[in-house]
C-alpha positions in Angstrom: 137.8 313.7 108.4 135.2 313.9 110.5 134.1 317.1 108.9 133.9 315.2 105.8 132.0 312.4 107.8 129.8 315.0 109.3 129.1 316.6 106.1 127.9 313.0 104.3 125.8 312.3 106.9 124.1 315.6 106.8 123.9 315.0 103.5 122.1 311.9 103.3 119.7 313.1 106.3 118.9 316.3 104.3 118.3 313.6 100.9 116.2 311.2 103.0 113.8 314.2 104.8 113.2 315.8 100.8 112.2 312.1 100.1 110.1 311.8 103.1 107.8 314.9 101.8 107.0 313.6 98.9 106.1 310.1 100.4 102.8 309.4 102.9 101.3 306.8 103.9 97.4 306.7 105.0 95.1 304.4 105.5 92.3 302.9 107.8 91.4 300.0 110.2 88.2 298.8 111.0 86.6 295.4 113.0 83.4 294.4 113.5 80.4 292.1 113.0 78.4 291.6 110.0 75.6 289.7 108.5 74.0 289.0 105.4 71.0 286.8 104.8 71.8 285.3 101.0 72.9 281.9 99.7 75.3 283.6 97.9 77.0 285.0 101.5 75.9 281.5 103.1 78.3 279.4 100.7 81.9 280.7 101.0 81.2 281.5 104.5 80.9 277.8 105.6 77.0 278.2 105.8 76.6 281.0 108.5 74.8 284.4 107.9 77.2 286.1 110.2 81.1 286.6 110.0 83.7 288.5 112.1 85.9 291.0 110.3 89.0 292.8 110.4 90.8 295.0 108.1 94.1 297.2 107.4 94.4 299.5 104.4 97.4 301.5 103.8 97.8 303.6 100.9 100.9 304.9 99.7 101.0 307.9 97.8 104.2 309.7 95.9 103.8 313.3 94.9 106.6 315.3 93.0 107.2 319.3 92.1 108.5 319.5 89.0 109.2 322.5 86.7 106.8 324.2 84.6 104.3 324.2 87.4 104.2 320.6 86.5 103.5 318.1 89.6 103.6 314.5 88.9 102.1 311.4 91.8 101.3 308.0 92.1 99.4 305.9 94.4 98.8 301.6 95.2 97.3 299.9 98.2 98.0 297.3 100.5 94.8 295.1 102.0 94.8 292.5 104.9 91.7 291.0 105.5 90.1 288.6 107.2 86.2 288.1 106.2 84.4 290.3 104.5 84.8 291.9 101.0 85.4 288.8 98.7 85.4 285.7 100.8 86.3 283.4 98.4 90.0 285.8 99.1 89.8 286.7 102.4 88.0 284.0 104.5 90.6 282.0 105.5 93.9 284.1 105.6 95.3 287.7 105.8 97.6 287.6 103.1 98.0 291.5 102.0 97.3 291.7 98.5 98.1 295.1 96.3 96.2 297.2 93.9 97.0 297.8 90.5 99.1 301.4 91.0 97.9 304.7 88.9 100.7 307.9 88.3 99.4 311.1 87.3 100.7 314.4 86.1 98.9 317.8 86.9 99.5 321.7 86.4 96.4 324.7 86.8 93.9 321.9 87.9 93.8 320.0 84.9 95.2 315.9 85.9 95.7 313.6 83.6 96.0 310.0 85.2 97.1 306.1 83.7 96.2 303.4 85.8 93.6 301.5 88.2 91.3 304.4 89.0 87.3 305.4 89.2 85.8 306.4 86.4 84.3 310.0 85.2 81.0 308.8 86.4 82.3 308.3 90.6 85.0 311.4 90.1 82.5 313.7 89.0 79.4 312.2 87.5 77.5 312.0 91.1 76.7 314.5 93.6 77.4 312.4 96.9 78.4 308.8 98.1 80.9 306.6 95.9 79.0 305.8 93.0 75.8 308.0 94.5 75.9 305.8 97.5 77.4 303.0 99.8 76.7 305.1 103.1 75.1 301.9 105.4 77.2 300.4 108.3 80.6 300.7 109.4 81.7 299.3 106.1 81.0 301.9 104.0 78.1 300.2 102.2 77.0 296.6 103.3 75.1 295.9 99.9 75.3 299.3 98.2 71.7 299.6 96.8 71.6 303.1 97.3 73.7 303.6 94.1 70.7 302.8 92.1 72.3 300.2 90.0 75.3 302.2 88.6 77.5 299.7 89.8 77.4 297.3 87.1 77.4 300.0 84.5 80.3 302.3 85.9 84.1 302.3 85.9 85.1 301.2 89.1 88.9 301.4 90.9 89.9 297.7 91.8 91.0 297.7 95.5 92.7 294.5 95.7 93.9 292.2 93.2 94.7 292.9 89.4 92.7 296.1 87.7 90.6 296.1 84.5 91.2 297.4 81.3 94.0 300.2 80.8 92.4 303.2 82.2 92.9 306.9 81.2 91.3 310.2 82.5 91.4 313.9 82.5 89.8 315.7 85.4 89.8 319.7 85.5 88.6 321.9 88.3 87.7 325.1 88.0 86.6 326.8 91.2 83.4 324.5 92.5 83.4 323.1 89.5 84.5 319.6 88.6 85.1 318.2 84.5 85.8 314.4 84.2 86.8 312.3 81.3 87.7 308.6 81.3 88.1 305.6 79.0 88.6 301.5 79.7 91.0 300.6 76.9 88.6 298.1 74.7 85.6 299.0 77.1 83.7 301.9 77.7 84.5 305.9 78.0 82.5 308.1 80.6 81.6 311.7 81.4 80.8 313.5 84.8 80.7 317.1 85.6 79.7 318.3 89.4 79.6 321.9 90.6 78.7 323.4 93.6 76.8 326.6 94.2 75.8 328.1 97.8 74.0 325.2 99.3 73.4 323.3 96.2 75.5 320.4 94.4 74.5 319.2 91.0 75.7 316.4 89.0 75.2 314.8 85.7 77.2 312.0 84.6 77.1 309.6 81.2 78.9 306.3 79.8 78.0 305.1 76.3 78.9 301.3 78.6 76.0 299.7 76.0 74.8 296.3 77.1 72.4 293.7 74.9 69.8 296.7 75.0 72.1 299.0 72.8 71.1 301.9 75.1 73.7 304.3 77.1 73.8 305.1 80.6 72.6 308.2 82.1 72.7 309.6 86.0 71.3 313.0 87.2 72.1 313.9 90.8 71.6 316.6 93.1 72.3 317.4 97.0 71.2 320.6 99.6 73.5 321.0 102.5 71.5 322.7 105.5 74.9 322.4 107.9 73.2 319.6 110.1 71.2 318.1 107.8 71.1 317.0 103.9 68.8 315.6 101.7 69.8 314.7 97.9 68.0 312.6 95.5 69.3 310.5 92.3 67.9 309.3 88.9 69.7 307.3 86.6 68.6 305.8 83.4 71.1 302.1 83.3 71.1 298.9 80.5 70.9 295.9 83.0 72.0 293.9 80.4 74.6 292.2 82.4 71.9 290.6 84.2 69.2 290.1 82.0 68.2 289.8 78.4 68.8 293.5 77.8 66.6 295.5 79.5 66.9 299.8 80.4 65.4 300.7 83.6 65.0 304.0 85.5 66.1 303.6 89.4 66.2 306.4 91.8 67.3 307.0 95.5 66.1 309.5 98.1 68.8 309.8 100.7 69.1 312.3 103.9 71.7 312.9 106.9 70.9 314.1 109.9 73.3 315.3 112.9 71.7 313.4 116.0 73.0 312.4 119.6 76.3 313.5 119.1 76.3 311.4 116.1 75.0 311.1 112.0 72.5 310.0 111.1 71.9 308.6 107.5 68.9 306.8 105.4 67.9 306.2 101.8 64.8 304.3 99.7 65.0 303.9 96.4 64.6 301.0 93.4 67.9 299.4 92.0 68.9 297.1 89.7 71.2 293.7 91.0 72.1 290.5 89.5 69.2 288.5 90.2 66.7 291.7 89.0 64.1 290.1 86.5 64.0 291.7 83.1 62.7 295.1 82.4 62.0 295.6 86.5 63.8 297.1 89.2 64.3 296.3 93.0 63.0 298.4 96.0 65.5 299.2 98.3 66.2 301.2 101.8 68.4 301.2 104.8 70.0 303.2 107.8 73.1 303.9 109.5 74.2 305.6 112.5 77.4 306.7 113.3 78.9 307.8 116.6 82.3 309.3 116.8 84.7 308.1 118.8 87.4 310.9 118.3 90.9 310.2 117.1 89.2 309.8 113.8 87.5 306.8 114.9 83.1 306.1 114.1 81.2 303.4 116.0 79.1 302.8 113.3 75.8 300.3 113.2 73.4 299.8 109.8 71.3 298.1 108.1 70.0 297.7 104.5 67.8 295.8 102.3 67.4 295.0 98.5 63.6 293.1 97.8 62.2 292.1 94.7 64.0 289.1 93.0 67.2 290.1 95.2 64.9 289.1 98.4 68.4 290.0 100.5 69.1 291.9 104.6 72.7 292.7 105.2 73.5 294.4 108.8 76.9 295.6 110.9 78.0 296.5 113.6 81.8 298.0 114.0 84.3 300.4 114.5 86.3 302.0 111.6 89.2 304.6 112.2 90.9 306.7 109.5 94.9 307.6 109.5 
């Protein structure tokens, strides 16, 4: 009887271990002080331009190795936050919110994914950053003016709450070259290709997300990695018709990083479009950020950026973020 019990226990433990190998949790914790002088921010932050913020993000990942060279995976995210992000949601509570999920199948570098995910521009159509930017501050982009207006037109992963249109994406990695194709049901289709050649990375993105102007959107970017420093450039043709009567404008950014004093200094300058941008025009944008590694995956960061023109907004933050 004892032998049977021991054998059963060993079988259960081995099954648990096998499942544990196919499941892992990663995430990020952060805390800090943020500033934003916009009227929209004050309206959702009790009239104040300052906010104390903290957040815990948990990423749940599942991976399964099947037969015939196939592998399957799935992902969802839980986030608990006080302040920041979407103040109307987080300003007065820390209720956990889950993102929409995604599930994929992969073989020989080719992956088919259904569900909540970034589109082809973010996955392969830019040479650096998230949609070409979001590099200022411990939050990963205070205003994201360095995205050159790609946010309103690109397909983006929804970190919390319901996802957008039903998304399907196809990606393929061939050495240092990555291809991506994505489609949102009833929405837009995107293409992206990115390649690295020694110290250079170049990328091209396209979306048929046509607004009132009737024109598609393009983005071309490049990055040079000099080891302790990098320099990059991005130029885009974007339709800002969601914000104006329908105009297609040229936006751009120049960015650079350099190792400095045991940390990393990041800066950018460019032109972008926002909800307040006037028709057939762009807003100047610039930002500076410095992150100092504290060890253990933790980084202390201070940063500020500004989008001028009709937007006329300045944002800044200082805080600590750590990954695990």
